[in-house]
C-alpha positions as CSV (number, residue, x, y, z in Angstrom):
1,M,-28.6,64.9,-102.6
2,K,-25.2,63.4,-100.6
3,K,-24.8,65.5,-97.5
4,L,-21.5,67.1,-97.4
5,K,-19.4,67.0,-94.4
6,F,-17.0,70.3,-93.2
7,Y,-14.3,70.0,-90.0
8,Y,-12.8,73.2,-88.7
9,N,-9.1,73.4,-89.7
10,T,-7.5,75.0,-86.8
11,Q,-4.6,75.4,-88.9
12,T,-6.2,77.8,-91.4
13,L,-8.9,78.7,-88.7
14,R,-11.8,78.4,-91.1
15,Y,-14.3,75.5,-92.0
16,E,-13.1,72.9,-94.9
17,K,-14.9,70.1,-96.9
18,L,-13.7,66.9,-95.4
19,V,-12.2,64.2,-98.0
20,T,-11.6,60.7,-97.3
21,P,-8.7,59.6,-98.4
22,L,-8.5,56.3,-100.9
23,H,-6.7,54.1,-99.0
24,V,-9.1,54.2,-95.9
25,K,-12.2,53.6,-98.1
26,L,-10.4,50.8,-98.8
27,L,-9.6,49.6,-95.5
28,R,-13.1,50.5,-94.9
29,F,-14.5,47.7,-97.8
30,F,-12.4,45.0,-97.2
31,G,-13.5,45.3,-93.2
32,F,-16.8,45.3,-94.2
33,I,-16.1,42.0,-96.6
34,L,-14.0,40.8,-94.1
35,A,-16.9,40.9,-91.5
36,V,-20.0,39.8,-93.6
37,F,-17.6,36.6,-94.4
38,V,-16.7,36.3,-90.4
39,F,-20.5,35.9,-90.2
40,A,-21.9,34.2,-92.4
41,F,-19.5,31.7,-91.5
42,I,-20.8,31.7,-88.2
43,I,-24.4,31.4,-89.5
44,I,-23.3,28.8,-91.8
45,S,-21.6,27.0,-88.2
46,L,-24.9,27.2,-86.4
47,V,-27.1,26.2,-88.8
48,F,-25.4,22.4,-90.1
49,R,-25.0,22.1,-86.2
50,F,-28.2,22.0,-86.1
51,I,-29.6,21.4,-89.1
52,P,-28.3,18.5,-90.6
53,S,-27.6,18.6,-94.2
54,P,-29.8,16.3,-96.9
55,Q,-26.9,14.3,-97.2
56,L,-26.6,13.8,-93.0
57,K,-30.2,12.8,-93.2
58,L,-30.1,10.2,-96.0
59,A,-26.7,8.7,-94.2
60,E,-28.6,9.1,-90.5
61,L,-31.9,6.8,-92.5
62,K,-29.8,4.5,-94.1
63,Y,-28.1,4.0,-90.5
64,E,-31.5,3.4,-89.2
65,K,-32.7,0.9,-91.3
66,M,-29.2,-0.6,-91.1
67,R,-29.6,-0.7,-87.2
68,Q,-33.1,-2.1,-87.2
69,N,-32.1,-4.8,-90.0
70,Y,-29.5,-6.3,-87.6
71,E,-31.5,-5.9,-84.4
72,T,-34.0,-8.4,-86.9
73,L,-31.5,-10.7,-87.7
74,A,-29.7,-10.8,-84.5
75,S,-33.6,-11.3,-82.8
76,Q,-33.8,-14.2,-85.7
77,T,-30.1,-15.5,-84.8
78,R,-30.9,-16.5,-81.2
79,H,-34.4,-17.9,-81.8
80,L,-32.1,-20.0,-84.3
81,Q,-29.8,-20.8,-81.8
82,E,-32.7,-22.1,-79.8
83,E,-34.2,-23.8,-82.5
84,M,-30.6,-25.5,-83.3
85,S,-30.1,-26.4,-79.5
86,S,-33.5,-28.1,-79.2
87,L,-32.7,-30.4,-82.3
88,E,-29.7,-30.9,-80.1
89,K,-31.4,-32.4,-77.5
90,R,-33.5,-34.2,-79.8
91,D,-30.4,-35.7,-81.6
92,N,-28.8,-36.9,-78.8
93,Q,-32.2,-38.2,-77.2
94,V,-33.1,-39.9,-80.6
95,Y,-29.2,-41.7,-80.2
96,R,-29.2,-42.7,-77.1
97,S,-32.8,-43.9,-76.1
98,I,-34.1,-45.4,-80.0
99,F,-30.6,-46.6,-81.8
100,E,-28.1,-46.9,-79.0
101,A,-25.4,-45.0,-81.0
102,N,-23.1,-42.2,-79.1
103,P,-24.5,-38.8,-79.4
104,V,-22.9,-36.3,-80.9
105,P,-21.0,-34.8,-77.8
106,D,-20.6,-31.2,-77.8
107,S,-17.1,-31.1,-78.6
108,A,-17.1,-32.0,-82.0
109,R,-20.4,-29.4,-82.8
110,A,-17.6,-26.9,-81.4
111,K,-15.2,-27.5,-83.9
112,L,-18.1,-25.9,-86.2
113,I,-16.9,-22.5,-84.6
114,E,-13.5,-22.8,-85.3
115,K,-13.8,-22.3,-88.4
116,K,-15.0,-18.9,-88.0
117,N,-11.7,-17.9,-89.8
118,E,-13.3,-18.5,-92.9
119,F,-15.7,-15.6,-92.6
120,Q,-12.8,-13.0,-92.1
121,K,-13.7,-12.0,-95.7
122,I,-16.7,-10.4,-94.7
123,A,-14.5,-7.3,-93.2
124,V,-13.7,-6.2,-96.2
125,I,-17.4,-5.5,-97.6
126,N,-19.5,-2.9,-96.7
127,D,-22.2,-2.6,-94.6
128,E,-24.7,-3.3,-97.0
129,E,-22.9,-6.3,-98.5
130,L,-22.7,-7.8,-94.7
131,G,-26.4,-7.2,-94.4
132,N,-27.3,-9.3,-97.2
133,E,-25.0,-11.6,-96.7
134,L,-25.9,-12.1,-93.0
135,A,-29.4,-12.7,-94.6
136,N,-28.4,-15.5,-96.7
137,T,-26.9,-17.2,-93.8
138,L,-30.0,-16.9,-91.7
139,N,-31.7,-17.9,-94.8
140,N,-29.6,-20.3,-95.3
141,I,-29.7,-22.0,-92.0
142,S,-33.6,-21.9,-91.5
143,A,-34.2,-24.2,-94.6
144,R,-31.1,-26.4,-93.2
145,I,-33.5,-26.6,-89.3
146,K,-36.4,-27.5,-91.4
147,Y,-34.8,-30.2,-93.1
148,Q,-33.8,-31.4,-90.1
149,Y,-37.2,-30.9,-88.5
150,A,-38.8,-33.1,-91.4
151,S,-35.9,-35.9,-90.7
152,Y,-36.7,-35.6,-86.9
153,D,-40.4,-35.9,-87.8
154,E,-39.4,-39.1,-89.7
155,I,-37.8,-41.1,-86.9
156,E,-40.4,-40.3,-84.3
157,T,-42.8,-41.4,-87.1
158,L,-40.6,-44.9,-86.8
159,I,-40.6,-44.2,-83.1
160,K,-44.4,-44.7,-83.1
161,N,-44.6,-47.4,-85.4
162,Q,-41.9,-49.1,-83.3
163,S,-44.1,-48.5,-80.4
164,E,-47.0,-49.9,-82.0
165,K,-44.8,-53.1,-83.1
166,L,-44.1,-53.7,-79.2
167,A,-47.2,-53.5,-78.9
168,S,-48.6,-56.0,-81.6
169,I,-46.0,-58.6,-80.9
170,P,-47.0,-61.4,-78.4
171,A,-45.4,-60.8,-75.2
172,I,-47.2,-62.8,-72.7
173,Q,-49.1,-65.4,-71.5
174,P,-52.2,-66.3,-73.0
175,V,-54.1,-68.1,-69.6
176,S,-53.1,-66.8,-66.6
177,N,-50.6,-69.0,-65.2
178,R,-48.5,-67.3,-62.2
179,D,-47.3,-70.3,-60.7
180,L,-46.0,-71.7,-63.7
181,T,-48.4,-75.3,-63.7
182,R,-50.5,-75.3,-66.7
183,I,-48.3,-75.9,-69.2
184,A,-48.9,-79.3,-70.1
185,S,-47.5,-80.4,-73.6
186,G,-45.0,-78.2,-75.3
187,F,-44.0,-77.0,-78.5
188,G,-42.5,-80.1,-80.7
189,V,-43.1,-83.6,-81.9
190,R,-45.9,-85.0,-79.7
191,I,-48.1,-88.4,-79.3
192,D,-51.6,-87.3,-81.0
193,P,-54.3,-88.3,-78.1
194,V,-56.3,-89.4,-80.2
195,Y,-54.8,-91.6,-83.0
196,G,-51.3,-92.2,-81.3
197,T,-49.2,-91.7,-83.7
198,L,-46.1,-88.9,-84.0
199,K,-47.1,-85.5,-84.7
200,M,-45.8,-81.7,-84.6
201,H,-47.4,-80.4,-82.1
202,K,-46.9,-76.6,-83.7
203,G,-47.9,-75.0,-79.9
204,L,-48.0,-75.4,-76.1
205,D,-51.1,-76.9,-74.5
206,F,-52.7,-74.4,-71.1
207,T,-54.6,-76.6,-69.3
208,A,-57.1,-74.6,-67.2
209,P,-60.5,-75.1,-66.0
210,Q,-63.6,-74.6,-67.8
211,G,-64.0,-71.3,-67.9
212,T,-60.8,-69.6,-67.6
213,P,-60.8,-66.2,-69.8
214,I,-58.3,-66.6,-73.0
215,Y,-56.4,-63.4,-73.1
216,A,-54.9,-61.8,-76.7
217,T,-51.4,-62.4,-75.9
218,G,-50.9,-58.8,-78.7
219,N,-52.7,-56.2,-80.2
220,G,-54.0,-57.2,-83.3
221,K,-57.2,-57.8,-86.0
222,V,-58.9,-61.0,-85.4
223,E,-59.5,-62.8,-88.7
224,M,-60.9,-65.7,-87.7
225,A,-63.7,-66.0,-84.8
226,G,-65.7,-69.1,-84.4
227,F,-66.3,-73.3,-84.9
228,D,-64.8,-75.0,-88.2
229,E,-64.0,-78.4,-89.1
230,S,-60.0,-78.1,-88.5
231,G,-59.8,-79.5,-84.8
232,F,-59.6,-76.3,-82.7
233,G,-63.1,-76.4,-82.4
234,N,-64.2,-72.9,-81.3
235,H,-61.0,-70.5,-81.9
236,V,-59.4,-67.5,-82.8
237,I,-57.0,-66.3,-84.8
238,I,-55.7,-62.5,-84.5
239,N,-53.2,-61.1,-87.3
240,N,-50.6,-59.3,-84.8
241,G,-49.1,-57.6,-87.9
242,Y,-45.4,-57.4,-88.9
243,G,-45.5,-61.0,-89.8
244,Y,-47.0,-62.0,-86.5
245,E,-50.1,-64.4,-86.1
246,T,-51.2,-66.1,-83.2
247,L,-53.7,-68.9,-82.9
248,F,-56.0,-69.5,-79.7
249,G,-57.7,-72.9,-79.8
250,H,-60.6,-75.1,-78.2
251,M,-62.4,-72.6,-76.3
252,L,-65.7,-73.0,-74.4
253,K,-66.9,-69.6,-76.0
254,V,-65.4,-67.3,-78.1
255,K,-66.2,-63.3,-77.1
256,V,-64.5,-61.2,-80.2
257,H,-65.7,-61.3,-83.4
258,E,-63.9,-61.2,-86.7
259,G,-62.9,-58.1,-87.9
260,E,-62.8,-56.4,-84.2
261,R,-59.7,-54.9,-83.3
262,V,-58.4,-56.1,-79.5
263,K,-55.7,-54.9,-77.8
264,R,-53.1,-57.1,-75.2
265,G,-54.4,-58.5,-72.3
266,E,-58.2,-58.1,-73.6
267,I,-60.2,-60.8,-72.5
268,I,-61.2,-62.9,-76.4
269,G,-62.7,-66.6,-75.6
270,W,-63.1,-68.8,-72.3
271,V,-61.4,-72.3,-71.9
272,G,-62.8,-75.1,-72.6
273,S,-62.7,-78.5,-74.9
274,S,-64.6,-78.3,-78.4
275,G,-63.0,-79.6,-81.5
276,K,-60.6,-82.3,-81.3
277,S,-59.6,-82.4,-77.5
278,T,-58.9,-84.4,-74.6
279,G,-59.6,-82.3,-71.6
280,P,-60.2,-78.5,-71.0
281,H,-57.5,-76.4,-72.1
282,C,-56.2,-73.2,-74.6
283,H,-54.3,-74.8,-77.6
284,Y,-51.8,-71.4,-78.0
285,E,-49.7,-71.1,-81.4
286,V,-47.6,-68.0,-82.8
287,H,-46.5,-67.5,-86.5
288,I,-44.0,-65.9,-88.2
289,N,-44.5,-64.7,-91.7
290,G,-47.0,-67.8,-92.0
291,Q,-44.3,-70.4,-89.7
292,P,-45.2,-72.0,-86.2
293,V,-42.2,-71.0,-83.7
294,D,-42.3,-71.9,-80.0
295,P,-44.7,-69.6,-78.1
296,V,-42.8,-70.2,-75.1
297,Y,-40.3,-67.7,-76.2
298,F,-43.0,-64.7,-76.2
299,F,-43.8,-64.7,-72.7
300,Y,-41.0,-62.0,-72.1
301,N,-43.7,-59.2,-70.6
302,D,-44.7,-62.0,-67.9
303,L,-42.2,-63.4,-66.3
304,T,-38.9,-62.7,-64.6
305,P,-35.7,-64.1,-66.3
306,E,-36.1,-66.8,-63.4
307,Q,-39.4,-67.8,-63.7
308,F,-39.0,-67.8,-67.9
309,D,-35.7,-70.0,-67.2
310,R,-38.5,-72.4,-65.0
311,I,-41.3,-72.5,-68.1
312,L,-38.7,-73.0,-70.5
313,K,-37.7,-75.6,-68.7
314,I,-41.3,-77.2,-68.1
315,A,-42.2,-76.6,-71.7
316,S,-39.4,-79.1,-73.0
317,T,-40.2,-81.8,-70.7
318,G,-43.7,-81.4,-70.6
319,S,-46.2,-84.4,-71.4
320,A,-45.1,-86.6,-74.5
321,K,-48.7,-86.4,-75.3
322,S,-50.5,-83.5,-76.6
323,L,-53.9,-82.7,-75.3
324,D,-55.2,-81.5,-79.0
């Protein structure tokens, strides 16, 4: 039951029923509606301030993922830059020490940086596309580095082979000859000591007391070790590889065996006078691709420039007769 309200009318001196005018009711109604809207606005503002919307949450997740991706890409970029620096260093060292060519200057590499203007187009694409573009670029750089490593590995193999080649080429005298007095007969046409006829002498004769050690002049594999009827008596033939072959004749005794691998400076036998020989000595030959060459040009590891000049004169003015 609706409660009735009365008020005391001083003019009529009696109690009368209280009637609210229509305009007052309307003002109260609109005031209430306005208060509700204001309260709702405050509540919604607080909610959006402290509780993010689903769209905002999604945007934050997307941003966080992109940030992590950029950090990963930045880390990979730093790693690739370190690898590139290492490659550039190896590149310069290879050019300088192996191929004797001018290394690539840093200024030439810096010119690549000047091309950055070509990448201004990246500014007009969105973040996701930019990330994909950077990832593709890094993948491309990684592939190039991998290819470059393969190229340098091949160069290192060539360097290793070159080192092995240098160790195999004859480079010392077959007997100790510090005073340079043991070359008795040089390379060239000489008088045969047995038949007295002119004959091509294909090596050098080193005189030395019987039993003097004979050394391998380069790394290689023993192809012949022992006595045969060729006139060299007890002798050793070493295949040094790369087209080189060395022969040591007239030994007193052979130390190595066929198939054995020897290194430069290793004793392979001792000086003697076996075979067609007129006295204790070591007959030494160097062959390149089957052709005999003057061994005097293969003593560069043994001699100073002055000694080499002297031994050239000794070899050229030696006895007209060979010892074998």
